[in-house]
N, C-alpha and C positions, 0 to 999 in steps of 0.2 A: 368722283375719291378712287383711287387703285383697288384693286382686288386683289388681295395679299394675303393670302389661308396660306394653315399651316404647311397644307399641300402646296399651293404655290410657290413657297419659300421649299422646302425638299425639291420641288420639283426641280428650281434653281440650282441648287446644290446639286443638282446629281449631273445636269448640264453642264454645269463649270468647272466640278472635280468629278468625272465619274470615275476615275484609277484610284484616288485617294484614297485610304484606309479609314472607314469611318470609327468603325468599333473593333473592340478588341478586347478577348475575351478568352480565360484561361482553364479549359474542362479538364486538364490533361497534367498538367502545371506549366505551359508553355503557353506565353499569351499569340491567339493566331486572331491575324487582321481580316473584316470585310469591309470590301468598300463599300463606295456611296452607289455603286449602280449595283452591290449582290443584295445592299441593304433593302434598297427599293422593289430587288426582283421579288427578293421576300414577303416584301409589305404586299405586293400586289397579290400574289397565291394566298397569303392568310388573309387578303382583302376578301378576294375570289371567292375564298371558302365561306366565309361568314356571309358574303350574299347569300351562295347555294345553300346556307342554313338556314336563311330569311327573316335577314340582317336587312332591313329596310332602315331610312337615312331617317337621321335625328332621334332614333330606338338609343337607351341608353346602355351600356353596354363598363361591366365593374371588371375593371386588373387589379386581383391580391395574387402578388407572385414576390419573389427576394428581385433584387438591380441584377438585368443579365440582358445579353444583345436579344432574348425575345424580345421582353418587355417594353421594348421598343420597338422593335417588326412589329408585333402583335397591336401598339397604341395606332401605330402608321397603317397597318392594315384596316383596321378599323375607320380611322379619317377616310382611306377612301370607299373604304364603304356605304360613307353618310352617316358614318356612330359619332356618339356623344361619348364620351370615354370619364367613368367613374375610376377612378386610380386609389387604392385603399390599402393603409398602411400594413405588414404583417406584420404588426403590432397588435393588430386585434385582435387580443383572447379572448373574451368572452360572448359569448352567441349573443349577450343582447346588443352590445356596439354595435359588431359585427351586422347584425338584425336588422338594427335602425336604418344603418346607411343603406343598409340594399332596400329595404321596402321604401323608405321616404325618395331614397333615390331613382324610384321605378324602372329599378334599372331587369334586365330581362336577358342579357344574354351574361355569362362570368365567365374571363379568361382566367386560370389561377396556374400555380403550378405544384406537381408531387404531393409536396411538406405544406401543404395550405388547401389541400385539395378536402379532406378531412372536418376543415370546420368548417366548407359548405355542406357537406354531407351530416353533418350533425343539426342544421336546420331544413334541409332539401323542403320540407314537409312541409314549410313553415312561409315558401316562396312561388307563392302558388305562378305570379309572374312569371317566373324564371321559364325560359323553352330550351336552353342548351347552357351546359357547363365543359369548354375548351381545358384540355391539359399541356400544359406548353413541354413538361417532359414525361417521357412514360411512365405506367404506371404497372403493376400489374395486371389487376382486371379493372375493366368500367361500367360501368354502374348508367343503370339508365338515362338516356339523355344526355351521357357526357363525351368526348370525342376528343382522341388526341392532336395536337397541335400537327401533327406530322400528318396525318389521314387527314386532316382537312386540307393542307397545304396544297396534295398529292391533288385531292380535287379541284382544288382550285388551278393550281396548273392546265390542269385538262380544259377545266372550262375555259381559261385563256388563250387556251386555242384557235377558237372559233370569237371568241366573246368579245378580247381585248378592247376594240372601241367604244362597245356600248359598257364595260365595266368603267375604264374611265372616264367617262362622261358622267356619275355616281359622283365623285371627287370634284372634276371641274364646279358642278353644280355648287358646292358649297363657295357661300357669301361669306363677307368679310362679320356678318354681325351671329353667322349663325354659330349654335354653342357648339365648342371643346370642348370643353370637363366639366365636371363636376367635382372639386377638390373639398373636402369636408375639412372646415373647421378642427384644429384637437379638441374643442370644449374645454377650454379652465372655465366654463363659466355656462351652467346651463347643460342645454342639447346642444351639437354643433350641429354649425350652419353649413348648406352644401354652400360654397362660393363657385357663383355661374360666369366662365370667364370665355370669353368667346376668341374661334379663330385670329379675331385683329387686336384684342387684348394679347395675344401672344406674340405674336409678329411686330408689332408697332413696340412692345417691354425689351424684345430684343434689340430691333434698332437703336432704343432710348439706352440701352448697356451699352450698347458697342459705340456709342459716345463720348463713354469712360473709359472702356478698355480695350486696348487693342489686341488684336488675336490674329495671327496669319496659318497657314499654313500649315507649318510643322510643330504647330504646339498638340501637347500630350494632356488630358485633364484626367485623372481619374476622380471616377462621384462616388464616394464614400455612404453618403449618403440617399435614403433613401429615394427610392424614381416617381415613387408616387408623389411628392409635394413640385407646387411649380415652383419652386427655386431652383430641384434638379433638371426640369423640362428647361426651362428661359436661359440661365448662364451655364448648367451643361450638356442638354443636345441639341436647340435650337441654335443658342449664338458658337455655337463648335461649329455647325453645321453652315454658319451664313459664310463660314470664312475656310469651310473644308479641313479641319483638322480633326483629331482625334481624341475618343474616347473614352478609356477602360473601364470596367466595374471589379468589385472585388467576389472573388468564388463563393458561392455560399456553403456553408460546412454545416456537416448534421445538425450544430447546433449554433444559439447566440456566439455563444463563448470562442467555437472554432471559427465562423468567419469576424469573429473579431482577429483572431490570432493567425488568419490569412491576409491583415489589412498591410502588417511587416514586407509581407512575398510579394504580393501584390506591387507595393512601393520600387522593391527594388527592381523585380522584374517588368516593370514598363518603365519605370525612371521619370515622374509624369514632372512636366513644367509647373504645370497648375494644381493646386486640387479645390476641391469643396470641403466646408468643414462646420464642425457649428464645436460651441465652446466647450460642450464636458469629451469632445473626443481632443481638443486641443489639448485640455487638462489631463489628458492620458497620458497623450502624446510627450508632452512636458512632465509628468512624472517620470515617465520609463528613459527620459534623455539623461532627466537626473541621480536616477536606479542608478543607470549603468556608467555614468560619472561616480560614483561615491563607490560600485564597485574596483574599476579602472586604480583609485589608489590616488587619482589627481581632483579633490574637490578643492582644495586652497586654491590652485591655479584658476581654475574653471570659475570662479567665482568672485577672485580679483578680476579676471577678464573677462566676467560676464558684467559686473559694476562698472569698471570702466568704459566699456561700450554702451551701455546702456546711460548714465551720463555724457556720453561723447553723442552721443542720438539724440539722447531728447524727444524730440515729438516727431520726429523722421523731418519735419520742415526746414527745422532751426535748427539740423546737423552739422556737428563741426563748426559752428559757431563763435567768434571772439577766440578767446583764452583752448579754448577746446580743440583749434586747430593744429596745437604743438602736440596733441596724445595723438594727431594720426597715425605717423608713425609706429605707435605702441601698439595703437585698435589695430594695424595693421598685420605688424609681425600676431598679433593674437590670434588674429580672424586665421590667418596661415596656417601655425600651429596648432590649435584647440579646433575653430566651429567649425573648418573645414571636415574634419571628421564626422563632426555631426550631420555635418550635412552631405557627407557622403551617403550615411545608416542614412540615412531617407532621398535616397538611389542617386545624388550628386548633382544629377538638373533641377530640384527644386528652387521654383524662384518664384514662388508669392501661392499662400494661402488665401482662399476668400471664403469671410468668416458672414455665419449669416445665424436666423433661426431667435436669438436670445442676444443680449449684452453680453460684448464679452469685456471683463476686465483688463485695464488699464496696463496691470504688472503683466499679464501673460502675452500685448502686441508689446509692450519692450522687450519684454527676454527673446520672443522670435526672432525679430526685428534687428538683435544681440546677435543671435544665432546669421544675422544673413537670410532667412527665409520667412518675410515678413507676412503676418499674419491677419490684412487689409480689412477691415468691419466694415458692412451693407446695414441696411437696412430697408426692409418692406413687409410688408406682410399680401396674404395669398392673395385681400383684395385688390391687389394695388399687380396684381398676376407676376410676379410682386416687387420685383427693386424698384430702388424713388431716389436711393440714393447709395455712392461706396466710395471706398479712400482706392486708390486708387495707386499703380509705380512712380506714376510719372505728378500725383499730387495727393499727398496727403498728412495728417493730422491725428497720432495716434491719441486717440480718448475721443475721438469723434465719428459721429461715423462717414463722414463722405461729404461728395458733390456731388449734387442734384444733379442726374438723369435728365438728358434732353430729345425732346421737346415736353416741360412739363412743367403744370406752376404749383407751386406749395406756398403756403401761407399759417400764418403759424395763428391760432384765435383765442380769447381768452375764453372766460366762462359762461357769457351771453352771446358769443360766437366774433365777437369784433375782432380784427385784426391788429398783433403787438408790431413794432419795431424789431430791430434786428437786436438779438442780446436780452429780451424777454421772454421766458418761457410760456407755456402756451399749449394749446394740442395741436397737430401736425397736420394739417389737413392739405388734400392735393387734387387737380384737374391733370387731367390726360387721357390718351387714348387705353394707357393700361390699366382705367378704370372697371372696375368687374361689372355685367351689367345687373346683377344683383342677387340677392338670394336664391339660394331653389324653395318653390314654394313658402317663402317667405315673404309676403309683402309689407309685413310692417316692421319685420329688420332692415328690411331695403332703405325704405324711407326713411327710417333714421340715421342709417349711416350715410346713404349715400340722398345729398341735397342739391340742390339743383346744379345739379354736373360737378361736384365736389362734396370727396369721399371724404369722412373723417374718421378720423385712423381709429381716435381713441389714446394715440399714444403720444405723450407729452417730450417735448424740447424746442428747442431755438435756433435760429441762424446764426451763425459768427459772422460779426464783417466780414470776413476771406472770406463767406459763401461755402462754406463748411456747415454740414449740419450738427447739429449734437441733441441725441436723441435719450431720454433718461427715466421712460419706461411704464407702464400704464396710465393713465392717467385713472383708472379703478382700483387700481394695488394703489395710489396713494395714501398717507398716513395721514389721521389728522389728528394733532394733537389738542388737547384740552380747551386750547387758545387762540384753536382754530388755525394753525401754523401747519399746512401741507407739507408734504415730502417724502420724494418716491426711493420704496426702500430696496430695491434692484440692486443698484451701487454699492450700496455698504452690507449688502449678503453677500456679492457676489467675492468683495475686499477679504470680505473675513473667513469664507470660505478659503477662497483662496492662498490666504495667508496661513492654518492654520490647519494642523498633519491628523488635529484630535475632530472638528468638528467636520463634517461630510454636507451637510444640507442645513436649512435653518430658513424662518419666514419668521418675519417681522410681525409686531402687530398695533397699530394704536388707533385706537377708534374715535379717539374723543377723549381717552382718558388721560389719569393722572400723569403717566409716562406709558412709555415703551417697552413690552417687553417680545419675546420669542422662541419660537418652537422650534428647539435644535436633536439634529442629527448627530451622533457622534460615534468615530468609530471605538468599539466597545474594548479592543484588544491591548487601545493606547490608552485608558483611562484603567485607576487603583478600583476598589469598592470604597464603600462610603464615603464620606464629609471629604476625603478628598479629591476622591476626585472632580466630583461636584466643583471647589476649588479650584481644580487645573480646571476646567472650562470656563469659569472665571473669569480665570487670569488672561485666556483667549482675548474676552471684553473689552479685560481692563488691558491693554496693549494699545487700546484707541484712545485710553480715556490722557488726562494728562498726566505725566510722565511717562507716559508706553511708546513701545519702538514706533503706533503709526499718532502719536496724539499730532491735532492740528488735520486728518485727515477726514474727518467729519464733526459738524457741531453733536457735544457730547452730549446734549439737551434729545439727539436722534438715536443716541447707543442705546441698549436696551437694560432697562433696572434689574431683571429678575431676566431667567428664561423656564423654560420647561424641557425636560428630558422627555424626548418621545421616543415611545412603548416602543416603538418598530421603525422599520429605514425608509423614507419615503419613498415610494414604489409605483408604477402604471396599474400592479396588481391592487395595490388602497385604492389608486385614482388619484395619489397624492399629487404627482406627478405625468405630466402626459406624453405622447409616443413624441411628443419631440423635442423631452426633461425640463419642460417648462415648468414652474412652482403651478401647484393650483390651488389659491390660498382660498379657497371656498370649502374645498373637502378637507385640508385640515384644518381651519377652523372650526369647520362644523367636528373634525373628528375629534377634536379639545375645545368642544366649547366652553366644558366644567371645570377644564384645568385652567382655562384662560381666563373664567372668571373668579376661580381662584387665585389667581397672579395679582390680582386688586386688591389683595384682602392684607392685612398687615404679616400675618403667616405665611401667605403665598409670595409675599414681597423679598422674601430672605431664600434663598435659591433649594439652603439646607433644610429643606421640606422634606414632610414624610411621605407625599406625593412622587417629591422627582429621585429620595431615595428610591424607594417600590419599584422605580424606571429602570435607574441604574442598576441593580440587586436583577430585575428581569432580561435585562439584555446581555449582563455579565454571566 
């Protein structure tokens, strides 16, 4: 087997594209370039500094920082020093969540930003294994055991003057099966698991991804997603690296809201050709576009043009087929007069989004496709490094999760583990070099998830005869009616949220009960008080019943018969949403256990009940 570690991958890119821009970053309002060679030089200095601080091969080093050049440089430097990266989400606010990962991950060194440093300081005395904390940007004063990255790199540069050959041998000694990262899952169930990904897991998944997506050295990507996730690693950092292309990160504001406001500025300045996104961001962009159209006074013509384009495009692969071809001149006219202006607001050079992280509602896909900046749904999970399939500009079907990466084996299995034919729903099971090495210090879960080289994803889906994978949701989140019928809630939830101005989030529930119910989070500003408010919520669900606007979208027996109005928003703070914006079902079910039981009583079946009236009064 050919040795192909992340270090090998990076060195090859530098040799091929030394003077190409790799990183784009704005600290003073202008995005400044850093070439591939400059990135490597900085990584050498950082890595050498780590060696001087005592880092030894295979020791675990955490990164807790916002996305920036130094995040990428420090991780590359860590690999040159032989270290293992434990990338952590900056959304980890509670010390116990952060503490669990740092202790469970056997972390000996921590790389952090000034904004995140205080989180570490608060729990420093509970981390006896930690030897040094490297701070990426300057702070007023440093406590014992802390060092500025600038000083670390200066020392590293001095060391390399006489020890370059010895230093490079460390990175060269890394093998394919050596661990690159321990990536903690978001923890939708129980404690998070540390997904162990090897160097070859990453480079193999880059090769697999490039079997689907064409990248050239002129491509510019804006990474909005957190860098700690392997999706940003593979599709952002390493796939772009393979072709000598550019990646940019969003400048961090003093607050999360300020960082969000920096996204439009970054899009305008970088003019990306492609962006990595998640459904939550796609929805925000869509709302902003619709709001701008509303203010411009051109809503009617925009809506007409949108409906025409959606009708013409269909699911993408069948665009303009049959009689629709006669609508092409009008579609082109509207695109020139209306949609081109929207694209200019998105930088003017954006070809498409790549979406991951959760299922993307087909209506959002149709919206962006109509605008001429498709959001191509992909599918993957951390345990697969993560990419398994994706839609592409050349091959796509809206509503699907795309074609499979190559080389990789995939089968769909029933509950007994037997493979089922195309078109039949079951669990998605894969085999390939992108399958994780296991879960960190968790052999039981590893044995349950990876069997005979096959990764059992826990996700439900089917293969279409066209070669496209359709992902339907989590096996574990399947709802079960009283007659044993099983159905996935995610598509229903996404559709209702997307098509409502009142409902902000919801969770369907049916565990062999006589009917389906849901816990619903509503926009308090959009509702009247009392019974009128409750009936307004009910009307949103009735849109999907006979005679409603979305009649026939889902079987009526799957729709909620009644609902529970949530007392507070689903959030990361109350652990009902995880760091990748996914619903944590068991947390919602636990918080509303009594009211869920009540909803299956005669009184609770009527949504106009005392509990809902009290909840609505509380949030209003």
